[in-house]
N, C-alpha and C positions, 0 to 999 in steps of 0.2 A: 078299172076292174077291182073289186073288193075281194080280198082273200082273207082267210082266217089267220090270225096271228096269236101265238101263245109263247109266254116265257115260262121256263121251268127250271127249278133248282133241284139238284140231287147231291147226295153225299158220296164222295169217293172213299168208300169204306175200306178199300184194300191198301190205303196209304195212311200213315199217321206221322205227324211231326214230333219233335222232341217232347212236347207237352202231352202227347197222346191224343191229339185232336186231328180230325180229318178235314180236308178242304171241301168247301161247298162249290160245286161245279155249276156252270150255266149252260143252258141249252135253249135254243129258240126254234119255233116251228112256224113255217109260212106255207099256207096251203096244205099240202100233204108231205112236204119235205122238212127235214130236220138238219140243224147245224149245231155242233158243239162249239161254244165260244171259250171253253177252258175254265180255269179257276177264277173265282171271284176275289181271291186273296182273303177270304173269310174262313176261319177254322172253328169247328164245332166238335164237342164231345159226341161220340156215336150214340151214347145212351140218352142224350138230350135232343136228338134229332127226330122229328116226326115225318116219316116218308109220305104219309097221306096228304098232309098240308104243306109239305116242303118248307117247314119253318122249325125254329128251335123251340122246344117245349119250355114252359114255365113263364114266370113273370119277373125273373131276376133282372137286374140292370144289364147284365151281359146278354140275356135272351132278348130283351127289348131293343138293345143296340144292334144286335145281329139282325133281328127281324126288320128293324127300321132301315138298315143298310140294304137288305134284300128288296124291300119295298121301293127304295130309291133307285136301285138298279133296274127293277121292273118298270118303274115309271119312266125312267130315262129311255129304255128300249121302246116302250109304247109311244112315247113322244116322237122318237125317230121314225117309227112305223107310220104314225099319223102324218108326219112331215112328208114322207115319200109315198104314201099310199095312192095318191092320184097319179103318180109317175107310172107310165106303162112298163118301165124297165125295172120295177122293184124286184129285188131278189135277196136271197139270204146273204150272198156275198156283199151286196151293197149295204145292207143293214149291219153286217159284221164290220165292214170297213169304217162305216160312220161311227159305230159304237167304240171301236178301238182307236179312233182318232186318225185314221189313215186318209179320210176324205176331209179336205180343208176347203172352206169356201173363201175365196179371195175377193176382196173389194178393190175398187179402183184406187190407184195411187194419186189421182188428181185432187181429191179432197184433202189429202194429207199435205200435198205440195202447196195448195192454196192457203192452208192454215200457216204453213211455214213462211210464205210470202207476207201474209198479214202480220205475223209476228215481227218480221224484219221491218215492215212498214211502220209499226208502232215504235220500234227502237231507233229509227233514223234520228240522228242528232245526239242521242245518248250513248249508244254503243256501236252504231253502224253509220256509214256515210251514205249520202245520196247515190253515189256511184255504185256501191255494193247492191243497193236495191235495184238499180237499172240492170245490172248484170244478171241478177236472179230472175227478174221479170223477162229478160230476153230469152232465158232458158225455157220459159213456159210457153 
């Protein structure tokens, strides 16, 4: 089931850091529901923020860097959405967890262990004895 997905940035104008800049906040929409993901750790001067485009105004190096960072965050979230869009259980919580790194995809331990055995097999005679290789292979 395909749902509409949108990434939105807004300025938290009621807070300023020591430099007088406000944090850019992140919000995502899936279907008709909304979720706030919190701060992007990007700070912008209120006078330089464009609410309509959700980007920093200007062509300065700072503005270009901020806008590129926002584009990267948006692209990352859209790629996560496309990764999970065919999943019937897609939700804002699942997207939030994936974005914040709370979902980890584990791979099998067997390929790592096979590489370890191959490394020992190559070192038999130089660094390891034949008996050590037999012990390791017995574990597999």
